[in-house]
C-alpha positions as CSV (number, residue, x, y, z in Angstrom):
1,M,286.1,56.7,80.5
2,D,285.6,54.8,77.2
3,P,286.1,57.2,74.2
4,L,282.7,56.5,72.7
5,R,281.0,57.1,76.1
6,S,283.0,60.3,76.4
7,V,281.9,61.5,73.0
8,A,278.3,60.6,73.7
9,L,278.5,62.6,77.0
10,L,280.1,65.6,75.3
11,T,277.4,65.4,72.5
12,I,274.5,65.4,75.0
13,T,275.9,68.2,77.1
14,G,276.9,70.2,74.0
15,I,273.4,70.0,72.6
16,L,271.9,71.0,76.0
17,S,274.3,73.9,76.3
18,Q,273.3,75.1,72.8
19,L,269.7,74.9,73.8
20,V,270.3,76.8,77.0
21,G,272.3,79.4,75.1
22,F,269.5,79.7,72.5
23,V,266.8,80.2,75.1
24,Y,269.0,82.7,76.9
25,R,269.5,84.8,73.8
26,V,265.7,84.8,73.2
27,F,265.1,86.3,76.6
28,L,268.1,88.6,76.4
29,T,266.8,90.0,73.1
30,R,263.3,90.6,74.5
31,M,264.7,92.3,77.6
32,A,267.5,94.3,76.0
33,G,266.6,94.7,72.3
34,A,268.6,94.2,69.1
35,E,270.8,97.3,69.5
36,I,272.1,96.3,73.0
37,L,272.7,92.8,71.6
38,G,274.6,94.3,68.7
39,L,276.8,96.3,71.1
40,Y,277.5,93.2,73.2
41,Q,278.3,91.2,70.0
42,L,280.7,94.0,69.0
43,I,283.0,93.6,72.1
44,L,283.1,89.8,71.8
45,P,285.8,89.8,69.0
46,I,288.1,91.7,71.4
47,Y,287.5,89.0,73.9
48,S,288.3,86.2,71.4
49,V,291.5,88.0,70.3
50,L,292.7,88.3,73.9
51,L,291.9,84.7,74.6
52,S,293.7,83.5,71.5
53,L,296.7,85.6,72.5
54,T,296.9,84.4,76.1
55,S,295.4,80.9,76.5
56,V,294.2,79.1,73.4
57,G,297.6,77.4,72.7
58,L,298.2,76.8,76.4
59,T,294.9,74.9,76.9
60,T,295.8,72.5,74.1
61,A,299.3,72.1,75.6
62,V,297.8,71.3,79.0
63,S,295.5,68.8,77.4
64,N,298.3,67.1,75.4
65,L,300.9,67.1,78.2
66,S,298.4,66.0,80.9
67,A,297.5,63.0,78.7
68,R,301.2,62.2,78.1
69,Y,302.3,62.2,81.7
70,E,299.1,60.5,82.9
71,A,299.9,57.6,80.6
72,L,303.4,57.5,82.1
73,D,301.9,57.5,85.6
74,N,303.8,60.7,86.5
75,R,301.0,62.6,88.1
76,R,303.5,65.0,89.8
77,A,304.4,66.2,86.3
78,V,300.7,66.6,85.5
79,Y,300.4,68.9,88.6
80,Q,303.4,70.8,87.4
81,V,302.0,71.2,83.9
82,R,299.0,73.0,85.3
83,G,301.1,75.2,87.5
84,Q,303.5,76.3,84.8
85,A,300.6,76.9,82.4
86,V,298.8,79.2,84.9
87,K,302.0,81.2,85.4
88,L,302.6,81.6,81.7
89,F,299.0,82.6,81.2
90,F,299.2,85.4,83.7
91,L,302.5,86.6,82.3
92,L,301.0,86.7,78.8
93,A,297.8,88.4,80.1
94,I,299.4,91.3,82.1
95,L,300.2,93.7,79.2
96,P,297.0,93.1,77.1
97,C,294.7,93.5,80.2
98,A,296.5,96.6,81.4
99,G,296.4,98.1,77.9
100,L,292.7,97.4,77.6
101,L,292.0,99.1,81.0
102,I,294.2,102.1,80.2
103,F,293.1,102.6,76.6
104,S,289.4,101.4,76.8
105,D,288.1,104.8,75.8
106,G,290.2,104.9,72.6
107,A,289.5,101.2,71.9
108,S,285.7,101.7,72.1
109,V,285.7,104.8,69.9
110,Y,288.5,104.2,67.3
111,I,288.5,100.3,67.1
112,L,284.9,99.4,67.8
113,G,283.5,102.6,66.5
114,D,281.0,103.1,69.4
115,A,281.8,104.7,72.8
116,R,279.0,102.8,74.4
117,T,281.1,99.7,74.5
118,R,283.7,101.2,76.9
119,L,282.3,99.8,80.2
120,G,281.9,96.4,78.7
121,L,285.5,96.4,77.5
122,M,286.8,97.3,80.9
123,L,284.8,94.5,82.5
124,L,286.2,92.0,80.0
125,V,289.5,92.1,82.0
126,P,288.3,90.0,85.0
127,C,286.3,87.8,82.6
128,L,289.5,87.1,80.6
129,L,291.6,86.2,83.7
130,L,289.0,84.0,85.2
131,T,288.1,82.3,81.9
132,G,291.7,81.5,81.1
133,T,292.4,79.9,84.5
134,E,289.2,77.9,84.3
135,N,289.9,76.6,80.8
136,L,293.4,75.5,81.8
137,H,291.9,73.4,84.6
138,K,289.1,72.1,82.3
139,H,291.6,70.9,79.7
140,Y,293.4,68.8,82.2
141,F,290.2,66.8,82.5
142,Y,289.8,66.6,78.7
143,G,293.4,65.5,78.3
144,T,293.2,62.7,81.0
145,G,289.9,61.4,79.7
146,R,287.9,62.6,82.7
147,V,285.3,64.5,80.7
148,L,282.4,64.2,83.2
149,P,283.5,67.0,85.5
150,A,284.3,69.4,82.6
151,A,281.1,68.5,80.6
152,V,278.7,68.8,83.6
153,T,280.3,72.1,84.8
154,E,280.2,73.5,81.3
155,L,276.4,73.0,81.2
156,L,275.9,74.3,84.7
157,E,278.0,77.3,83.8
158,Q,275.7,78.1,80.9
159,L,272.7,77.9,83.1
160,L,274.3,80.1,85.8
161,R,275.5,82.7,83.3
162,A,272.0,83.0,81.7
163,T,270.4,83.3,85.1
164,L,272.9,85.9,86.4
165,I,272.7,88.1,83.4
166,L,269.0,88.1,83.0
167,T,268.5,88.7,86.8
168,L,270.9,91.6,86.8
169,L,269.2,93.2,83.8
170,W,265.8,92.8,85.4
171,Y,267.0,94.0,88.9
172,L,269.3,96.9,87.9
173,R,267.3,98.1,84.9
174,P,270.2,100.1,83.4
175,G,269.0,103.3,81.8
176,T,271.7,103.6,79.1
177,A,273.0,101.3,76.4
178,E,276.5,101.4,77.9
179,G,275.1,100.4,81.3
180,A,273.2,97.5,79.7
181,V,276.3,96.1,78.0
182,G,278.3,96.5,81.2
183,T,275.6,94.7,83.1
184,I,275.8,91.7,80.7
185,V,279.6,91.5,81.0
186,L,279.3,91.9,84.8
187,G,277.0,88.8,84.8
188,M,279.6,86.9,82.7
189,A,282.4,87.9,85.2
190,L,280.4,86.8,88.3
191,C,279.7,83.5,86.6
192,E,283.4,83.0,85.8
193,V,284.2,83.5,89.5
194,C,282.1,80.5,90.3
195,S,283.3,78.5,87.4
196,A,287.0,79.1,88.0
197,L,286.7,78.2,91.7
198,T,284.8,75.1,90.9
199,Q,287.4,73.9,88.3
200,L,290.2,74.6,90.8
201,V,288.5,72.5,93.5
202,L,287.7,69.7,91.1
203,F,291.3,69.7,89.9
204,R,292.6,69.4,93.5
205,L,290.1,66.7,94.4
206,S,291.0,64.7,91.2
207,L,294.7,64.7,91.8
208,G,294.8,64.8,95.6
209,P,297.7,66.2,97.7
210,R,300.8,66.8,95.6
211,E,303.2,65.1,98.1
212,K,301.3,61.8,97.7
213,L,301.3,61.8,93.9
214,P,303.2,59.1,92.0
215,G,306.1,60.0,89.7
216,R,308.9,62.6,89.9
217,D,309.1,66.3,89.6
218,L,310.5,67.7,86.3
219,E,312.7,70.8,85.8
220,P,310.4,73.9,85.2
221,P,312.5,75.0,82.2
222,I,311.8,71.6,80.6
223,L,308.1,71.9,81.1
224,R,308.0,75.5,79.9
225,R,309.8,74.5,76.7
226,Q,307.3,71.6,76.2
227,L,304.3,74.0,76.8
228,G,305.8,76.6,74.4
229,S,306.5,74.1,71.6
230,I,302.8,73.2,71.5
231,A,301.2,76.6,72.5
232,L,303.2,79.0,70.3
233,P,302.2,77.7,66.8
234,L,298.6,77.0,67.8
235,G,298.2,80.3,69.6
236,F,299.8,82.2,66.7
237,A,297.4,80.6,64.1
238,A,294.4,81.2,66.4
239,L,295.5,84.8,66.9
240,L,295.7,85.5,63.2
241,G,292.4,83.9,62.5
242,N,290.7,85.9,65.3
243,L,292.3,89.1,64.3
244,I,290.9,88.7,60.8
245,S,287.5,87.7,62.1
246,S,287.4,90.5,64.5
247,A,288.3,93.1,61.8
248,N,285.5,91.7,59.8
249,A,283.0,92.1,62.7
250,V,284.2,95.5,63.6
251,L,284.0,96.8,60.1
252,I,280.4,95.7,59.4
253,P,278.5,98.3,61.5
254,R,280.7,101.1,60.0
255,L,280.1,99.9,56.5
256,L,276.3,99.7,57.2
257,V,276.4,103.3,58.2
258,Q,278.0,104.1,54.8
259,S,275.1,102.2,53.2
260,G,272.6,104.8,54.7
261,M,271.8,103.5,58.1
262,D,272.3,105.5,61.3
263,Q,274.6,104.1,64.0
264,G,271.7,102.6,66.0
265,Q,270.2,100.8,63.0
266,A,273.7,99.5,62.0
267,V,274.4,98.0,65.4
268,S,270.9,96.5,65.5
269,A,271.3,94.9,62.1
270,Y,274.7,93.5,63.2
271,G,273.1,92.2,66.4
272,V,270.3,90.5,64.6
273,T,272.5,88.6,62.3
274,F,275.2,87.6,64.7
275,G,273.2,87.4,67.9
276,M,269.9,85.9,66.6
277,T,269.9,84.4,63.1
278,L,273.3,82.7,63.2
279,P,272.9,81.2,66.7
280,M,269.5,79.8,65.6
281,L,271.1,78.2,62.5
282,M,274.0,76.8,64.6
283,L,271.6,74.7,66.8
284,P,271.7,71.6,64.6
285,T,275.6,71.6,64.5
286,A,276.0,71.0,68.3
287,F,277.2,67.4,67.6
288,L,280.1,68.4,65.4
289,S,282.7,69.0,68.1
290,A,282.0,65.6,69.7
291,L,282.3,64.0,66.3
292,G,285.7,65.6,65.9
293,L,286.8,64.3,69.3
294,V,286.3,60.7,68.2
295,L,287.1,61.1,64.5
296,T,290.5,62.8,64.8
297,P,292.2,60.3,67.3
298,K,290.7,57.3,65.4
299,L,292.2,58.6,62.1
300,S,295.5,59.3,63.9
301,Q,295.6,55.7,65.0
302,Y,294.9,54.3,61.6
303,S,297.4,56.7,60.0
304,A,300.2,55.5,62.4
305,L,299.4,51.9,61.4
306,G,299.2,52.7,57.7
307,K,295.6,51.5,57.4
308,Q,294.6,53.7,54.5
309,E,291.4,51.7,53.7
310,A,290.3,52.0,57.3
311,I,290.8,55.8,57.1
312,R,288.7,56.0,53.9
313,R,286.0,53.9,55.5
314,Q,285.9,56.0,58.6
315,V,285.7,59.2,56.7
316,R,282.9,57.9,54.5
317,R,280.9,56.9,57.4
318,S,281.5,60.0,59.6
319,V,280.9,62.6,56.9
320,G,278.0,60.7,55.4
321,A,276.3,60.4,58.8
322,A,276.9,64.1,59.6
323,N,275.4,65.2,56.2
324,L,272.3,63.1,56.9
325,I,271.7,65.4,59.9
326,L,273.1,68.7,58.7
327,I,271.6,69.0,55.2
328,P,267.9,68.4,56.2
329,A,268.2,70.5,59.4
330,L,269.6,73.5,57.7
331,T,267.3,73.2,54.6
332,L,264.3,73.1,56.9
333,M,265.7,76.1,58.9
334,A,266.2,78.0,55.7
335,V,262.6,77.5,54.7
336,L,260.8,77.5,58.0
337,G,263.2,79.3,60.3
338,S,261.7,82.7,59.6
339,G,258.5,81.9,61.5
340,I,260.3,80.4,64.4
341,G,262.8,83.3,64.6
342,V,260.2,86.0,64.4
343,A,258.0,84.3,67.0
344,L,260.9,83.7,69.4
345,Y,262.8,86.9,69.0
346,Q,259.9,89.2,68.1
347,E,262.2,90.8,65.5
348,P,261.0,90.6,61.8
349,S,264.5,91.2,60.4
350,V,265.7,87.9,61.8
351,A,264.4,86.2,58.6
352,D,266.6,88.5,56.4
353,H,269.1,86.6,54.3
354,L,268.2,83.3,56.0
355,P,268.8,81.0,53.0
356,L,272.2,82.4,52.3
357,L,273.3,82.3,55.9
358,A,272.0,78.7,56.2
359,L,274.1,77.8,53.1
360,G,277.1,79.4,54.7
361,V,276.6,77.4,58.0
362,L,276.3,74.2,56.0
363,F,279.5,74.8,54.0
364,S,281.4,75.9,57.1
365,C,280.3,72.6,58.8
366,W,281.8,70.7,55.8
367,Q,285.0,72.6,56.2
368,S,285.1,71.7,59.9
369,L,284.5,68.0,59.1
370,F,287.3,67.9,56.6
371,T,289.6,69.8,59.0
372,Y,289.0,67.1,61.6
373,V,290.1,64.6,59.0
374,L,293.2,66.6,58.1
375,S,294.1,66.8,61.8
376,G,293.8,63.1,62.1
377,V,296.2,62.4,59.2
378,G,298.7,65.0,60.3
379,R,297.9,67.9,58.0
380,Q,296.8,70.5,60.5
381,G,299.0,73.1,58.9
382,A,297.1,72.8,55.5
383,A,293.8,73.2,57.3
384,A,295.0,76.3,59.2
385,L,296.3,77.9,56.0
386,I,293.1,77.3,54.1
387,S,291.1,78.8,57.0
388,L,293.3,82.0,57.1
389,V,292.9,82.4,53.3
390,C,289.2,82.1,53.5
391,D,289.0,84.6,56.4
392,L,291.0,87.1,54.4
393,L,288.7,86.6,51.4
394,Q,285.7,87.1,53.6
395,L,287.2,90.3,55.0
396,T,287.8,91.5,51.4
397,I,284.2,90.7,50.3
398,T,282.8,92.5,53.4
399,C,284.8,95.6,52.6
400,L,283.6,95.6,49.0
401,T,280.0,94.7,49.4
402,V,278.5,95.6,52.8
403,G,278.7,99.3,52.2
404,R,276.5,98.9,49.0
405,L,274.4,95.8,49.7
406,G,274.1,95.9,53.5
407,M,274.1,92.5,55.3
408,A,273.2,90.8,52.1
409,G,276.8,91.4,51.0
410,Y,278.1,89.7,54.2
411,A,275.7,86.8,53.8
412,A,276.8,86.2,50.2
413,G,280.5,86.4,51.2
414,F,280.0,84.0,54.1
415,A,278.4,81.4,51.8
416,L,281.0,81.9,49.1
417,T,284.1,81.7,51.4
418,S,282.7,78.8,53.4
419,L,282.1,76.9,50.1
420,L,285.7,77.7,49.0
421,G,287.0,76.5,52.3
422,A,285.1,73.2,52.1
423,V,286.3,72.6,48.5
424,L,289.9,73.3,49.3
425,T,290.0,71.2,52.5
426,W,288.3,68.4,50.6
427,G,291.0,68.6,47.9
428,V,293.7,68.0,50.5
429,V,291.7,65.2,52.2
430,S,291.2,63.5,48.8
431,R,294.9,63.7,48.0
432,E,296.0,62.5,51.4
433,T,293.5,59.6,51.8
434,G,292.9,58.6,48.2
435,L,289.1,58.9,48.8
436,K,286.9,59.7,45.9
437,L,283.9,62.0,46.5
438,P,280.7,59.9,47.3
439,V,278.4,62.4,45.5
440,F,275.2,60.4,45.8
441,S,275.4,59.3,49.4
442,W,277.0,62.4,50.8
443,F,275.2,65.1,48.9
444,A,272.6,64.2,46.2
445,A,270.4,61.8,48.2
446,P,270.1,63.9,51.4
447,T,269.8,67.1,49.4
448,L,266.9,65.8,47.2
449,A,265.2,64.3,50.2
450,A,265.7,67.5,52.2
451,C,264.2,69.7,49.4
452,L,261.2,67.4,49.2
453,G,260.7,67.7,53.0
454,A,261.2,71.4,53.1
455,S,258.9,72.2,50.2
456,C,256.1,70.0,51.6
457,G,256.8,71.4,55.1
458,D,256.4,74.9,53.7
459,L,253.0,74.0,52.3
460,M,252.0,72.4,55.6
461,E,253.0,75.6,57.5
462,T,250.6,77.6,55.2
463,V,247.8,75.1,55.9
464,L,248.4,75.2,59.7
465,L,248.5,79.0,59.7
466,R,245.2,79.2,57.7
467,G,243.8,76.7,60.2
468,G,244.3,79.2,63.0
469,L,247.6,78.1,64.6
470,T,250.1,80.9,65.5
471,A,253.5,81.1,63.9
472,L,255.6,79.1,66.3
473,P,253.5,75.9,66.6
474,A,252.7,76.1,62.8
475,A,256.4,76.2,62.0
476,A,257.2,73.4,64.5
477,G,254.5,71.2,63.1
478,A,255.6,71.8,59.5
479,M,259.2,71.0,60.5
480,V,258.2,67.6,62.0
481,F,256.1,66.9,58.9
482,G,259.0,67.8,56.6
483,L,261.4,65.7,58.6
484,L,259.2,62.6,58.3
485,L,259.0,63.1,54.6
486,Y,262.8,63.4,54.5
487,L,263.2,60.1,56.3
488,A,260.7,58.4,54.0
489,A,262.5,59.7,50.9
490,L,265.9,58.6,52.2
491,Q,264.5,55.1,52.8
492,A,263.0,55.0,49.3
493,M,266.5,55.9,47.9
494,G,268.2,53.2,50.0
495,V,270.4,55.5,51.9
496,G,271.5,54.0,55.2
497,S,270.0,50.6,54.4
498,G,273.2,48.9,53.3
499,R,272.9,49.9,49.6
500,S,274.7,53.2,50.1
501,D,278.5,53.2,50.0
502,G,278.6,56.3,52.1
503,L,277.4,54.7,55.3
504,T,278.6,51.1,55.1
């Protein structure tokens, strides 16, 4: 499939998946409540750590090696790559999964700080094994450019997961918090059974019978060395990052208890921020991963050919276009998102610290954009090091502030460390590409236009509320009005019309 069509498809399915996930969280919050959502969010860092330990590096290795041998028309080797990767994954997963099952009681009490997470932790084991095998097959499709099966099944998987979990909660009606969390993870596991089987069938149909494949078999030790050379450094970096992020997440409820909350209130506050507010703010960022898929290989091509001016032009266009979407979307969410969040989640505290969290999401998006650029010019190591430094700083700020300031301390730390990450990654980008910061087209113009749109949108929301509309339609109408003013202000400043160096 043509790269641009692939990116367009991934963008569309990514946005739809985000919307499905958002609607699912709204219903999950209404059915289970903030405290159950907080307990569920509490076990997810363990899941992320185990995935990074067992499969994150292997999925990238499968993608890269599948692309390499597909280009060489050696599809037998592609088949072997998948087989060796699955074997290595299960070898890596045996000890962590056994340890989680045996020590689930201690992990729930002493690591997560809440015994009610034990059943969910135990049910993570089948989830992990199924998700790992599914992702290995899925990255074969990404590596060989056949994104349609992976993209469509990803969206269908989101729909199936949401349906299964909500149906199980409604049908089983668990009477305890531990039972509710276990029910949610059980729904995830059942969904992964379907997803893993589907990916396996699609893989077999895509390649066909092994004996009829072109190419020649490679020695298994050679393939294992190739897989390890790619997977080990990536997996190690992902593991470190997830360990730091998980420590940050696990500490927050305990620190909130120190600030004066009881355990239930602390878990609820954690669940509101990470299960409601941040997912709502992340909705406008769904296009970023697809942008990275087209930007990184394009920059790699220019870098190999020594086309520095083409690199600078591509970076100016891509980051400038992304900011024209991200800055107004997050500014409007910071001002108007409280009405939307409260109306959807029926949880007043969803609006707490919204502006600071919106800033943090914006700065983290900038860091992601600059990381894509660094990956394209061969400086992935610098981006990974900056990410680890910022994660450590966030953990330090969390420990110092959340016990005294509550979630406001986390929100401030998130915004500060994300800004630092964006500044540091930009510094490396500027040094590597020779690109000077286009302040007006990247930041000043969209920020000024977004502030105008958000302030007028806020006034419009007040008018609509006084006119008798309820919170959700009033906020939605105000957002549309603010977006129109934003576009008009951009046009008046000449951004995107050919007079702005950032987009031409």
